N, C-alpha and C positions, 0 to 999 in steps of 0.2 A: 175862290180857288185860284192858286197861282199858275203861271205858265212856266214850262220847262223846255229847254233846248236839249235835244239828244243828238250826239254826234259821235263818230268813231274816234278813239284815242289817236289812231294812226290814220291820217287822211287818205292814205293809199290802201287801206284795208279792203281786200276784194269781197268781203262779206257784206259791205254796205250796200243795201238794196235800192238806193236812190241816186243813180248816176246823175251828175250835174247839180246835186244839192248837197251842200256840206253839212247840213243839220236839218232836223225836223223839230217843229215847236208844237207842243201839245199841252193841254190843261190837265192837271192832276193834283191830288191832295199833298203829295210829297214826292221827292226824287225817286224813291223806290217804286212808287205807283206809276210814275212816268216811264221808268225802265220797263216795268211789267206790261204797260199798254203798248209800248214800242215792240216788245218781243212777241206780244200777241198778234199785232198787226203785221209784223214782218218776221215770221218764225224761222225762216231759213232761206238761204240762197245757194243753190237752187232749191225749189220746194219739193224735196223728196226725189225719188227716182222711179224707174220702171219696176225695180225689185222691191222698193220700199216706198210706196206712193202715199206717204203721209206728210203733212206740212212741217212737222218738227224734226224730220230725219235728214234733211239736207246737210251737205258738208259745211255750209257756211253759217250755221246757226250761232247767234251770240249767246245762247243759253249756257253753253259750256264755258264761256269766257266773259263773265259779267264785267270784269275790269276793262274790257276792250271798248266799252261805251262810256262816254263822259256825259253826265246829266247835270245841267246847271240851271238855276232859276233865272228867268229872263222876263222881259216885258211882253205885253200883248203884241202879237205879230200884226203887221199892217194888213188891211183888207186886200184880197186879191184884185188885181187889175184885169178888167175884161178886154 
């Protein structure tokens, strides 16, 4: 199974949920699967509100703008340093 890097098309996109990280690398069968995994793990930013307390309803969801994410095949990421 290949590795994919997911990053925002615009590095200054305020919806990006990982401050200080320009991309996330994950394993998936295809680019569309990697995008779906990312959107499942980070459904929106912020995660809903007091009036709509569900994860997919925040203002910053990438679900409504799939072209805002770039998904590229990449190599295996290095092991985390302790």
